[in-house]
C-alpha positions as CSV (number, residue, x, y, z in Angstrom):
1,M,-31.8,-4.4,9.6
2,L,-29.7,-5.2,12.7
3,G,-28.8,-8.8,11.7
4,P,-27.2,-11.3,14.0
5,F,-24.9,-8.8,15.6
6,G,-27.6,-6.4,16.8
7,Y,-26.5,-2.9,17.2
8,W,-22.9,-4.0,16.8
9,S,-23.8,-4.3,13.1
10,Y,-23.5,-0.5,12.9
11,L,-20.0,-0.4,14.4
12,P,-18.3,-0.1,10.9
13,A,-20.5,2.9,10.0
14,V,-20.1,4.6,13.4
15,A,-16.3,4.1,13.5
16,G,-16.1,5.3,9.8
17,V,-18.0,8.5,10.5
18,V,-16.1,9.2,13.7
19,S,-12.8,8.7,11.8
20,L,-13.8,11.2,9.1
21,F,-14.8,13.8,11.7
22,I,-11.4,13.3,13.5
23,A,-9.6,13.5,10.2
24,A,-11.3,16.8,9.5
25,F,-10.3,18.1,12.9
26,F,-6.6,17.1,12.3
27,Y,-6.7,18.6,8.8
28,F,-7.8,22.0,10.0
29,R,-5.6,21.9,13.1
30,V,-2.5,21.3,10.9
31,R,-3.6,24.1,8.5
32,A,-3.9,26.5,11.4
33,L,-0.3,26.1,12.5
34,P,2.4,28.6,11.4
35,E,4.2,28.0,8.1
36,G,7.4,29.7,9.1
37,N,9.2,32.4,7.1
38,E,8.5,33.6,3.6
39,T,11.1,31.3,2.0
40,M,9.7,28.2,3.7
41,S,6.2,29.2,2.6
42,R,7.3,29.7,-1.0
43,I,9.1,26.3,-1.2
44,A,6.1,24.5,0.4
45,G,3.9,26.3,-2.2
46,Y,5.9,24.9,-5.0
47,I,5.6,21.4,-3.6
48,R,1.9,21.7,-3.0
49,V,1.1,23.1,-6.5
50,G,3.3,20.4,-8.1
51,A,1.6,17.6,-6.2
52,M,-1.9,18.8,-6.8
53,A,-1.2,19.4,-10.5
54,F,0.1,15.9,-10.9
55,L,-2.9,14.4,-9.0
56,T,-5.4,16.5,-11.1
57,R,-3.8,15.2,-14.4
58,E,-3.7,11.7,-13.1
59,Y,-7.3,11.8,-12.0
60,K,-8.4,13.0,-15.4
61,V,-6.8,9.9,-17.0
62,L,-8.4,7.6,-14.3
63,A,-11.8,9.2,-14.9
64,V,-11.7,8.1,-18.5
65,Y,-10.7,4.6,-17.4
66,A,-13.5,4.5,-14.8
67,V,-16.2,5.5,-17.4
68,V,-15.0,2.8,-19.8
69,V,-15.1,0.1,-17.1
70,F,-18.4,1.3,-15.8
71,A,-19.9,0.9,-19.3
72,A,-18.3,-2.6,-19.7
73,L,-19.7,-3.8,-16.4
74,G,-23.1,-2.3,-17.1
75,L,-23.3,-4.1,-20.4
76,S,-21.8,-7.5,-19.3
77,I,-23.0,-7.9,-15.7
78,S,-25.3,-5.1,-14.5
79,W,-25.5,-1.3,-14.2
80,L,-25.6,-1.8,-10.4
81,A,-22.2,-3.5,-10.5
82,G,-20.9,-0.6,-12.6
83,A,-22.2,1.9,-10.1
84,W,-20.5,0.1,-7.2
85,F,-17.3,0.0,-9.2
86,L,-17.5,3.8,-9.5
87,A,-18.1,4.0,-5.8
88,G,-15.1,1.9,-4.9
89,A,-12.9,3.9,-7.3
90,S,-14.2,7.3,-6.2
91,L,-13.7,6.6,-2.5
92,S,-10.1,5.5,-3.2
93,L,-9.4,8.7,-5.2
94,G,-11.1,10.8,-2.5
95,A,-9.0,9.4,0.3
96,G,-5.8,10.0,-1.7
97,F,-6.7,13.6,-2.6
98,V,-7.6,14.7,1.0
99,G,-4.7,12.8,2.5
100,M,-2.1,14.3,0.1
101,K,-3.6,17.8,0.6
102,A,-3.0,17.4,4.4
103,A,0.5,16.1,3.8
104,T,1.5,19.1,1.7
105,Y,0.3,21.4,4.5
106,G,1.9,19.4,7.2
107,N,5.4,19.3,5.8
108,V,6.3,23.0,6.1
109,R,4.6,23.2,9.5
110,T,6.6,20.3,10.7
111,A,9.8,22.1,9.7
112,Q,8.6,25.2,11.5
113,A,7.9,23.2,14.6
114,A,11.4,21.8,14.4
115,A,12.7,25.4,13.9
116,T,11.3,26.3,17.4
117,G,13.5,23.6,18.8
118,S,10.6,21.3,19.8
119,K,11.0,17.7,18.5
120,A,7.8,16.7,20.3
121,N,5.7,19.4,18.4
122,A,7.4,18.4,15.1
123,L,6.5,14.8,15.7
124,L,2.9,15.7,16.6
125,T,2.5,17.9,13.5
126,A,3.8,15.2,11.2
127,L,1.7,12.6,13.0
128,D,-1.5,14.7,12.7
129,G,-0.8,15.3,9.0
130,G,-0.4,11.5,8.5
131,A,-3.6,10.8,10.5
132,V,-5.7,12.6,8.0
133,M,-4.7,10.0,5.4
134,G,-4.9,7.0,7.7
135,L,-8.4,7.9,9.1
136,C,-9.7,8.7,5.6
137,V,-8.5,5.3,4.3
138,G,-10.0,3.3,7.1
139,G,-13.2,5.3,7.3
140,L,-14.1,5.5,3.6
141,G,-13.2,1.9,3.0
142,L,-15.5,0.6,5.8
143,L,-18.3,3.1,5.0
144,G,-18.3,2.0,1.3
145,L,-18.5,-1.7,2.2
146,F,-21.1,-1.1,4.9
147,A,-23.3,0.6,2.3
148,V,-23.0,-2.3,0.0
149,Y,-23.9,-4.8,2.8
150,M,-26.8,-2.8,4.1
151,L,-28.3,-1.8,0.7
152,H,-28.3,-5.3,-0.6
153,P,-29.3,-7.5,2.3
154,M,-28.9,-11.3,2.2
155,G,-31.8,-13.4,1.3
156,D,-32.5,-16.0,-1.4
157,A,-30.0,-17.1,-4.0
158,A,-30.8,-14.1,-6.3
159,A,-30.4,-11.6,-3.4
160,N,-27.0,-13.1,-2.5
161,T,-25.9,-12.9,-6.1
162,V,-26.7,-9.2,-6.2
163,L,-24.7,-8.7,-2.9
164,A,-21.8,-10.7,-4.2
165,S,-21.5,-8.9,-7.5
166,S,-21.8,-5.5,-5.8
167,L,-19.0,-6.4,-3.4
168,H,-16.8,-7.7,-6.1
169,A,-17.4,-4.6,-8.3
170,F,-16.6,-2.3,-5.4
171,A,-13.4,-4.2,-4.8
172,V,-12.4,-4.0,-8.5
173,G,-12.9,-0.2,-8.3
174,A,-10.7,0.1,-5.3
175,S,-8.1,-2.3,-6.6
176,S,-7.7,-1.0,-10.1
177,I,-7.5,2.6,-9.0
178,A,-4.9,1.6,-6.4
179,L,-2.8,0.0,-9.1
180,F,-2.8,3.1,-11.3
181,A,-2.2,5.4,-8.4
182,R,0.6,3.4,-6.8
183,I,2.4,2.8,-10.1
184,G,1.8,6.3,-11.5
185,G,2.9,7.9,-8.2
186,G,5.8,5.4,-7.9
187,I,7.1,6.2,-11.4
188,Y,6.9,9.9,-10.7
189,T,8.5,9.9,-7.3
190,K,11.4,7.5,-8.1
191,A,12.2,9.2,-11.5
192,A,12.5,12.5,-9.7
193,D,14.4,11.0,-6.8
194,V,16.9,9.0,-8.9
195,G,17.4,11.8,-11.3
196,A,18.0,14.4,-8.6
197,D,20.4,12.0,-6.7
198,I,22.5,11.1,-9.8
199,A,22.7,14.7,-11.0
200,G,23.3,16.2,-7.6
201,K,25.3,13.7,-5.5
202,V,27.2,11.9,-8.2
203,I,27.7,14.5,-11.1
204,E,27.6,17.9,-9.3
205,N,28.8,16.6,-5.9
206,I,26.4,18.7,-3.9
207,P,24.2,17.8,-0.9
208,E,20.9,15.9,-1.2
209,D,18.4,18.8,-0.8
210,D,20.6,21.5,-2.1
211,P,18.4,24.4,-3.3
212,R,20.6,24.7,-6.4
213,N,19.4,21.3,-7.7
214,P,16.2,21.8,-9.8
215,G,15.2,18.2,-9.2
216,V,14.8,18.7,-5.4
217,I,11.3,20.2,-5.7
218,A,10.1,17.4,-8.0
219,D,11.6,14.9,-5.5
220,N,9.6,16.4,-2.7
221,V,6.5,16.5,-4.9
222,G,7.1,12.8,-5.6
223,D,7.2,11.9,-1.9
224,N,3.6,13.1,-1.7
225,V,2.1,11.6,-4.9
226,G,3.9,8.3,-4.4
227,D,4.3,7.7,-0.7
228,V,1.1,9.4,0.5
229,A,-1.6,9.3,-2.3
230,G,-0.2,6.1,-3.9
231,M,0.4,4.3,-0.7
232,G,-3.0,5.4,0.7
233,A,-4.7,3.9,-2.3
234,D,-2.7,0.7,-1.8
235,I,-3.6,0.3,1.8
236,Y,-7.2,1.2,1.2
237,E,-7.4,-1.5,-1.5
238,S,-5.7,-4.0,0.8
239,L,-8.4,-3.5,3.5
240,V,-11.3,-3.7,1.0
241,A,-9.9,-6.8,-0.7
242,A,-9.3,-8.6,2.6
243,I,-12.9,-7.9,3.8
244,V,-14.5,-8.8,0.4
245,A,-12.5,-12.0,0.1
246,T,-13.8,-13.1,3.5
247,M,-17.4,-12.1,2.7
248,A,-17.2,-13.8,-0.7
249,I,-16.1,-17.2,0.8
250,A,-18.9,-16.9,3.4
251,L,-21.4,-16.4,0.6
252,T,-20.4,-19.4,-1.4
253,A,-19.0,-22.0,1.1
254,P,-21.1,-25.1,1.8
255,A,-23.8,-24.6,4.4
256,A,-22.5,-27.5,6.5
257,D,-19.1,-25.9,6.8
258,I,-20.5,-22.5,7.6
259,A,-22.7,-23.9,10.4
260,Q,-19.5,-24.7,12.4
261,L,-18.9,-21.0,12.9
262,V,-21.8,-20.6,15.4
263,V,-21.5,-22.8,18.5
264,S,-24.5,-21.5,20.5
265,G,-27.7,-19.5,19.9
266,N,-30.0,-19.5,16.9
267,A,-28.3,-17.0,14.6
268,D,-28.1,-17.6,10.9
269,A,-24.6,-18.9,10.5
270,R,-24.2,-17.6,6.9
271,Q,-25.3,-14.1,8.0
272,V,-22.8,-14.3,10.8
273,A,-20.0,-15.3,8.5
274,V,-20.7,-12.6,5.9
275,G,-21.1,-9.8,8.4
276,L,-18.3,-10.8,10.8
277,P,-15.3,-9.3,8.8
278,L,-17.1,-6.0,8.6
279,V,-17.7,-5.9,12.4
280,L,-14.2,-7.0,13.2
281,S,-12.8,-4.3,10.9
282,G,-15.0,-1.7,12.5
283,L,-13.5,-2.8,15.8
284,G,-10.0,-2.5,14.4
285,L,-10.8,1.1,13.2
286,A,-12.1,2.0,16.6
287,V,-8.9,0.6,18.3
288,S,-6.8,2.5,15.7
289,I,-8.5,5.8,16.6
290,V,-7.7,5.3,20.2
291,G,-4.1,4.3,19.2
292,I,-3.6,7.5,17.3
293,F,-4.6,9.6,20.3
294,L,-2.3,7.5,22.6
295,A,0.6,8.0,20.2
296,R,-0.1,11.8,20.2
297,A,-0.1,11.7,24.0
298,M,3.4,10.0,24.0
299,R,4.9,12.7,21.7
300,N,7.6,13.5,24.3
301,S,8.9,9.9,24.2
302,S,11.4,8.6,21.6
303,P,9.8,8.9,18.1
304,S,10.9,5.3,17.2
305,T,9.2,3.9,20.3
306,V,6.0,5.8,19.7
307,L,5.6,4.9,16.1
308,R,6.6,1.2,16.4
309,A,4.1,0.7,19.2
310,A,1.5,2.6,17.2
311,M,1.9,0.1,14.3
312,V,2.2,-3.2,16.2
313,L,-0.2,-2.9,19.2
314,P,-3.6,-2.0,17.7
315,P,-4.1,-5.3,15.8
316,L,-3.2,-7.2,19.0
317,A,-5.7,-5.1,21.0
318,M,-8.4,-5.9,18.4
319,V,-7.7,-9.6,18.9
320,A,-8.1,-9.2,22.6
321,L,-11.4,-7.4,22.3
322,T,-12.6,-10.0,19.8
323,A,-12.0,-12.8,22.3
324,V,-14.2,-11.0,24.7
325,L,-17.0,-10.2,22.2
326,L,-17.3,-13.5,20.3
327,P,-19.2,-15.4,23.1
328,T,-21.8,-12.7,23.1
329,F,-22.8,-13.8,19.5
330,G,-22.2,-17.5,20.1
331,I,-19.3,-17.5,17.6
332,S,-16.4,-20.1,17.9
333,Q,-13.3,-18.8,19.6
334,N,-11.4,-20.4,16.7
335,V,-12.1,-17.1,15.0
336,T,-9.9,-15.4,17.6
337,V,-7.1,-17.8,16.8
338,A,-7.2,-17.0,13.1
339,L,-7.3,-13.3,13.8
340,A,-4.4,-13.6,16.3
341,A,-2.4,-15.6,13.7
342,G,-2.8,-12.7,11.2
343,A,-2.1,-9.9,13.8
344,I,0.9,-11.6,15.3
345,G,2.2,-12.6,11.9
346,G,1.8,-9.1,10.6
347,A,3.8,-7.7,13.5
348,A,6.4,-10.3,13.0
349,I,6.7,-9.6,9.3
350,G,7.1,-5.9,10.2
351,L,9.9,-6.7,12.6
352,I,11.7,-9.0,10.2
353,T,11.4,-6.3,7.5
354,E,12.9,-3.8,9.9
355,Y,15.8,-6.2,10.6
356,Y,16.6,-6.5,6.9
357,T,16.2,-2.8,6.1
358,G,17.0,-1.0,9.3
359,S,20.4,-0.3,11.0
360,Y,21.2,-3.9,11.7
361,G,23.6,-6.5,10.3
362,P,22.2,-6.9,6.8
363,V,22.3,-3.1,6.1
364,K,25.7,-2.7,7.7
365,A,27.0,-5.5,5.4
366,V,25.6,-3.7,2.4
367,A,27.3,-0.5,3.5
368,E,30.6,-2.3,4.0
369,S,30.4,-3.8,0.6
370,S,30.3,-0.3,-0.9
371,K,34.0,0.1,0.0
372,T,34.9,-2.0,-3.1
373,G,32.5,-0.3,-5.5
374,A,28.9,-0.2,-6.7
375,G,29.1,-3.8,-8.1
376,T,29.6,-5.4,-4.7
377,N,27.0,-3.1,-3.2
378,L,24.5,-4.3,-5.7
379,I,25.4,-8.0,-5.2
380,R,25.1,-7.8,-1.4
381,G,21.8,-5.9,-1.5
382,M,20.3,-8.4,-3.9
383,A,21.4,-11.2,-1.5
384,V,19.8,-9.5,1.5
385,G,16.5,-9.1,-0.4
386,M,16.5,-12.7,-1.5
387,E,17.2,-14.0,2.0
388,S,14.4,-11.9,3.4
389,V,11.9,-13.4,1.0
390,G,12.4,-16.9,2.4
391,V,11.9,-15.8,6.0
392,C,8.8,-13.6,5.3
393,L,7.0,-16.0,3.0
394,L,7.6,-19.0,5.4
395,L,6.1,-16.8,8.1
396,V,3.0,-16.0,5.9
397,A,2.7,-19.8,5.2
398,G,2.8,-20.4,9.0
399,V,0.0,-17.9,9.6
400,A,-2.1,-19.7,6.9
401,V,-1.3,-23.1,8.4
402,V,-2.5,-22.0,11.9
403,A,-5.6,-20.3,10.6
404,N,-6.5,-23.2,8.4
405,A,-6.0,-25.8,11.1
406,Y,-8.1,-24.0,13.8
407,M,-11.0,-23.3,11.5
408,G,-11.4,-26.9,10.3
409,D,-13.6,-27.2,7.3
410,L,-13.7,-23.4,7.2
411,G,-10.0,-23.2,6.8
412,L,-10.1,-20.9,3.8
413,Y,-12.4,-18.6,5.6
414,G,-9.9,-18.7,8.5
415,I,-7.1,-17.6,6.2
416,A,-9.1,-14.7,5.0
417,L,-9.8,-13.7,8.6
418,A,-6.1,-13.8,9.2
419,A,-5.7,-11.2,6.5
420,V,-8.4,-9.1,8.2
421,G,-6.5,-9.5,11.5
422,M,-3.2,-8.5,9.8
423,L,-5.0,-5.3,8.6
424,G,-6.8,-4.6,11.8
425,G,-4.7,-1.5,12.4
426,T,-5.0,-0.2,8.9
427,A,-5.8,3.4,9.9
428,I,-2.8,3.7,12.2
429,V,-0.5,1.9,9.9
430,M,-1.3,4.4,7.1
431,T,-1.0,7.3,9.6
432,V,2.5,6.3,10.5
433,D,3.3,5.5,6.8
434,A,2.2,9.0,5.7
435,Y,4.1,10.5,8.6
436,G,7.3,9.5,6.8
437,P,7.1,11.6,3.6
438,I,5.8,14.5,5.7
439,S,9.0,14.4,7.8
440,D,11.1,13.8,4.7
441,N,9.6,16.9,3.1
442,A,10.1,18.9,6.3
443,G,13.8,18.1,6.2
444,G,14.0,19.1,2.5
445,I,12.3,22.4,3.2
446,A,14.6,23.1,6.2
447,E,17.7,22.5,3.9
448,M,16.4,24.6,1.0
449,A,15.3,27.4,3.3
450,G,18.8,27.5,4.9
451,L,17.5,26.8,8.4
452,P,20.1,26.1,11.2
453,P,21.7,22.6,11.4
454,A,19.9,22.0,14.6
455,V,16.6,22.1,12.7
456,R,17.8,19.5,10.2
457,E,19.0,17.3,13.1
458,I,15.4,17.1,14.4
459,T,13.9,16.5,10.9
460,D,16.5,13.9,10.1
461,E,15.7,12.0,13.3
462,L,12.0,12.0,12.4
463,D,12.8,11.1,8.8
464,A,15.0,8.1,9.9
465,V,12.1,6.7,12.0
466,G,9.8,7.3,9.0
467,N,12.0,5.2,6.8
468,T,11.8,2.4,9.2
469,T,8.1,2.6,9.6
470,A,7.7,2.8,5.8
471,A,9.6,-0.5,5.5
472,I,7.4,-2.1,8.2
473,G,4.3,-0.8,6.4
474,K,5.4,-2.5,3.1
475,G,5.8,-5.7,5.0
476,F,2.3,-5.5,6.4
477,A,0.9,-4.6,2.9
478,I,2.7,-7.5,1.1
479,G,2.1,-10.1,3.8
480,S,-1.6,-9.3,3.9
481,A,-1.8,-9.2,0.1
482,T,-0.5,-12.7,0.0
483,L,-3.0,-14.0,2.4
484,T,-5.8,-12.0,0.7
485,V,-5.0,-13.4,-2.7
486,V,-5.1,-17.0,-1.3
487,A,-8.6,-16.2,0.0
488,L,-9.6,-14.6,-3.3
489,F,-8.4,-17.6,-5.2
490,S,-10.6,-19.8,-3.1
491,A,-13.6,-17.5,-3.5
492,Y,-13.0,-17.6,-7.3
493,S,-13.0,-21.4,-7.3
494,L,-16.2,-21.6,-5.2
495,E,-17.9,-19.1,-7.5
496,V,-16.9,-21.0,-10.6
497,G,-18.1,-24.2,-9.0
498,H,-21.5,-22.8,-8.3
499,A,-21.9,-21.5,-11.8
500,R,-20.8,-24.8,-13.4
501,E,-23.1,-26.7,-11.1
502,A,-26.0,-24.5,-12.2
503,A,-25.1,-25.1,-15.8
504,K,-24.9,-28.9,-15.2
505,L,-21.2,-29.0,-16.1
506,E,-18.4,-31.0,-14.6
507,P,-16.6,-29.4,-11.7
508,M,-13.5,-27.4,-12.6
509,N,-10.4,-29.6,-12.7
510,L,-7.7,-28.0,-10.5
511,A,-5.4,-31.1,-10.6
512,L,-1.8,-30.3,-11.4
513,D,-1.8,-32.9,-14.2
514,N,-4.4,-30.7,-16.0
515,P,-2.6,-29.1,-19.0
516,E,-4.8,-26.0,-18.7
517,I,-3.6,-25.5,-15.1
518,L,0.0,-25.9,-16.0
519,I,-0.2,-23.5,-19.0
520,G,-2.0,-21.0,-16.7
521,L,0.8,-21.3,-14.1
522,L,3.3,-20.3,-16.7
523,V,1.2,-17.4,-18.0
524,G,0.7,-16.2,-14.4
525,A,4.4,-16.4,-13.6
526,V,5.2,-14.1,-16.6
527,L,2.9,-11.3,-15.7
528,P,4.8,-10.0,-12.6
529,F,7.9,-9.8,-14.7
530,V,6.1,-7.8,-17.4
531,V,4.9,-5.3,-14.8
532,A,8.2,-5.1,-13.0
533,A,10.1,-4.6,-16.2
534,S,7.8,-1.9,-17.6
535,T,7.9,0.1,-14.4
536,M,11.7,-0.2,-13.9
537,L,12.2,0.9,-17.6
538,A,9.7,3.8,-17.0
539,V,11.7,5.1,-14.0
540,G,15.0,4.6,-15.8
541,K,14.0,6.5,-18.9
542,A,12.4,9.3,-17.0
543,A,15.3,9.6,-14.6
544,G,17.7,9.7,-17.5
545,A,15.8,12.6,-19.1
546,I,15.7,14.4,-15.7
547,V,19.5,14.0,-15.3
548,L,20.0,15.6,-18.7
549,E,17.7,18.4,-17.9
550,I,19.4,19.2,-14.6
551,K,22.8,19.1,-16.3
552,R,21.5,21.5,-19.0
553,Q,20.3,23.9,-16.3
554,F,23.6,23.8,-14.5
555,D,25.5,24.4,-17.8
556,T,23.3,27.1,-19.2
557,I,21.9,29.1,-16.3
558,P,24.6,31.6,-15.2
559,G,25.2,31.6,-11.5
560,L,23.3,28.4,-10.7
561,R,26.3,26.4,-9.5
562,E,27.4,29.4,-7.4
563,G,23.9,29.7,-5.8
564,T,23.2,33.2,-7.2
565,A,20.5,32.1,-9.7
566,E,17.3,30.2,-9.3
567,P,16.8,26.8,-10.9
568,Q,13.7,25.9,-13.0
569,P,12.0,23.0,-11.2
570,G,8.9,23.2,-13.3
571,A,10.7,21.5,-16.2
572,I,11.6,18.5,-14.0
573,V,8.1,18.3,-12.7
574,D,6.8,18.2,-16.3
575,I,9.2,15.4,-17.3
576,A,8.3,13.2,-14.3
577,T,4.5,13.8,-14.7
578,A,4.5,12.9,-18.4
579,A,6.4,9.8,-17.8
580,A,4.2,8.6,-14.9
581,L,0.9,9.2,-16.8
582,S,2.0,7.5,-20.0
583,E,3.9,4.6,-18.5
584,M,1.3,3.5,-15.9
585,I,-1.1,2.4,-18.7
586,L,0.6,-0.9,-19.6
587,P,0.8,-2.3,-16.1
588,G,-2.8,-1.4,-15.5
589,L,-4.0,-3.1,-18.7
590,V,-2.0,-6.2,-17.8
591,A,-3.7,-6.5,-14.5
592,V,-7.3,-5.7,-15.6
593,L,-7.3,-7.4,-19.1
594,G,-5.0,-10.3,-18.3
595,P,-7.6,-12.3,-16.4
596,V,-10.4,-11.4,-18.9
597,V,-8.3,-12.7,-21.9
598,V,-7.1,-15.8,-20.1
599,G,-10.6,-16.6,-18.7
600,F,-12.6,-16.2,-21.9
601,V,-10.0,-17.6,-24.3
602,M,-8.6,-20.5,-22.2
603,G,-11.3,-21.2,-19.7
604,P,-11.7,-21.0,-15.9
605,A,-9.1,-23.7,-15.1
606,A,-6.4,-21.9,-17.0
607,L,-7.4,-18.7,-15.2
608,A,-7.1,-20.5,-11.8
609,G,-3.6,-21.6,-12.8
610,T,-2.7,-18.0,-13.9
611,L,-3.8,-16.7,-10.5
612,A,-1.7,-19.3,-8.7
613,G,1.4,-18.6,-10.8
614,A,1.1,-14.9,-10.4
615,L,0.6,-15.3,-6.6
616,A,3.8,-17.5,-6.2
617,V,6.0,-15.3,-8.3
618,G,4.4,-11.9,-7.5
619,A,4.6,-12.4,-3.7
620,S,8.2,-13.5,-3.9
621,M,9.2,-10.7,-6.3
622,S,7.5,-7.9,-4.4
623,L,9.1,-8.9,-1.1
624,F,12.5,-9.2,-2.7
625,M,12.3,-5.8,-4.4
626,A,10.9,-4.0,-1.3
627,N,13.5,-5.4,1.1
628,A,16.5,-5.2,-1.2
629,G,15.5,-1.6,-2.0
630,G,15.1,-0.7,1.7
631,A,18.6,-2.3,2.4
632,W,20.3,-0.2,-0.3
633,D,18.5,3.0,0.8
634,N,19.5,2.6,4.5
635,A,23.0,1.5,3.6
636,K,23.5,4.8,1.9
637,K,22.0,6.7,4.9
638,Y,24.2,4.6,7.3
639,I,27.3,5.9,5.5
640,E,26.0,9.5,5.4
641,K,25.6,9.3,9.2
642,G,29.2,8.3,9.7
643,G,28.7,4.6,10.1
644,L,31.9,3.9,8.2
645,P,34.7,5.9,9.6
646,G,37.0,7.3,6.9
647,H,34.2,7.0,4.3
648,P,32.2,10.3,4.6
649,K,29.6,11.8,2.3
650,R,30.7,12.3,-1.3
651,S,33.5,9.7,-0.9
652,E,33.8,7.0,-3.5
653,T,32.2,4.5,-1.0
654,H,29.3,6.9,-0.6
655,K,28.9,7.3,-4.3
656,A,28.8,3.5,-4.7
657,A,26.0,3.4,-2.1
658,V,24.2,6.1,-3.9
659,I,24.3,4.1,-7.1
660,G,22.9,1.1,-5.2
661,D,20.1,3.3,-3.9
662,T,19.2,4.5,-7.4
663,V,18.5,0.8,-8.2
664,G,16.7,0.3,-4.9
665,D,14.5,3.3,-5.1
666,P,12.3,2.0,-8.0
667,F,12.6,-1.5,-6.5
668,K,11.0,-0.6,-3.2
669,D,8.7,2.2,-4.2
670,T,7.6,1.5,-7.7
671,S,8.0,-2.1,-9.1
672,G,7.7,-4.0,-5.8
673,P,4.5,-2.4,-4.7
674,G,3.2,-2.5,-8.2
675,V,3.7,-6.3,-8.4
676,A,2.0,-6.7,-5.0
677,I,-1.1,-4.8,-6.2
678,L,-1.0,-6.7,-9.5
679,I,-1.8,-10.0,-7.9
680,K,-4.7,-8.5,-5.9
681,V,-6.2,-6.7,-8.9
682,M,-6.0,-9.9,-11.0
683,S,-7.7,-11.9,-8.2
684,V,-10.6,-9.4,-7.7
685,V,-11.2,-9.1,-11.4
686,S,-11.3,-12.9,-11.7
687,L,-13.7,-13.1,-8.9
688,L,-16.0,-10.5,-10.6
689,I,-16.0,-12.3,-13.9
690,A,-16.1,-15.8,-12.4
691,P,-19.8,-16.4,-13.3
692,L,-19.1,-15.3,-16.9
693,V,-16.0,-17.4,-17.5
694,A,-17.2,-20.5,-15.6
695,T,-18.7,-22.1,-18.7
696,A,-16.0,-21.0,-21.1
697,G,-14.5,-24.0,-22.9
698,G,-17.5,-26.2,-21.9
């Protein structure tokens, strides 16, 4: 079925298949590169084995969860919905597995490329390793949604209901797996990172990646399980949720409003509205593929220039192509405005995030505050994070205002399209994001293998750029999450309205003087704090156990301090793994069961209030934690690079900054991202159960 877009309807599938073929090419290209000397190969093997062991154990836990939810959906909604839930979950897991595998091969090969003195080849190797993750995320996400759309074509009300429930179930699979993967990986990586930093830099007074520190291998493993596999699941889920939110609104919005989308021709307006986000995302993936190859061609340029351009330009190029294509289908150019608002807003959020977390005034101020101790460092970092929230959220609100204004009665659909525009370059954003931990691992391997300082200079430059692009990626992810949740909230309200109308009940009362709404707002405001607290405590407890184990090894292994004996990194890996797998359960249950309990016990209006409260508090909290954490991290690095003359590494000022970074690490890489995913998971779960809770409470 070609539908209103003709052969363009197949663009998501074609772009998805092409992206997977290119990902396979990059994967095998990276694997074919030289690993370096025997020591480098051995260290990389430890990292690879540790990362895959963690992922295998995590996936076993998630498999049990998936089977339970599949059975629950089969019994309560339909077995078809359960099957699509499994599909969404499986593709998320698959993208993370392949992407992390590529990263654990790319790290040592990036170090070897740097060892030959070629910064360009080192950049290219890390970029190709990251591209495997980026292309798998974009390709598998679009192929899965395309399959749902094509296998359940639109038709009468019953057919549209099947399509809607299948889309919602697919999104729940993607979202809930992303939550577990991001939080589990985040707990692991930050427990290992914080533990290794405190034990090494503060207690033992040794360099960051000193091979004597048994926590270093676990830290490098964590970069892969948290910042590659976890972040990949996060971005995959963001893309899926944004597209599903747009399609859900298109399926339930009033026909008179939908009709305004088509300004010429005889196309079915609702079919156009439902298929449009898929086609536009396929266009974005195609542009991202071209962008990846352009970035590779520019490898001799400054790494920062190459990677910033790679992240910012593809969404803007997608908007330009959309403006050319829309008249072909008789679609209003207001769509272009909504997309442009999202694309430009996303780029602006990325640049603002870079300002607050890069080597600019705010980070320098945090570094300066370290001169008077850890307390002032923490105070200044928190202030920077709080200030950044106001700027970023006002910008997100501005994007929503523009999209809403230009789309008229389809304003909510326009806001959802803005989220699609913000995620138009998902594949290349994830490519650059995964590049960061590959470069970081390469530096660690170079240090542990005793390679010359010139090698570490190259890997440090690549890693510094990776830190910046990671911060920009978090800004994209949180900004798009906020817009997506606004759209999902609207889709939930429309879905409940249809169900209540069919049951001949009064419309849902969303007025702020409705006690159910106000109670729901308070409940929703609490949940981000519950998730943030549980994840921070998990990192703190595990990091404490790791510090004690590292201290035990230094005290009991003869010759370890002198560098004549080998540490026992396996013990650290086991502590971090056990903590991650046990502590990720509570946040996951809060996100998945919270909407179910509120909806069935308190009714649909209370659930609407819960979603609104979680959105307002969760979006603010996730931005605060991500940007404060980034500021603390880069303030430490600024001091390490000599930014404060007279305050070198291992000085009291540096130790104060290290303490700030130990707070910032779980802020930016565990709790902040976890809260951002929480609000999306709650929204897609609510959308899925909307027909069931619509009549709760009468």
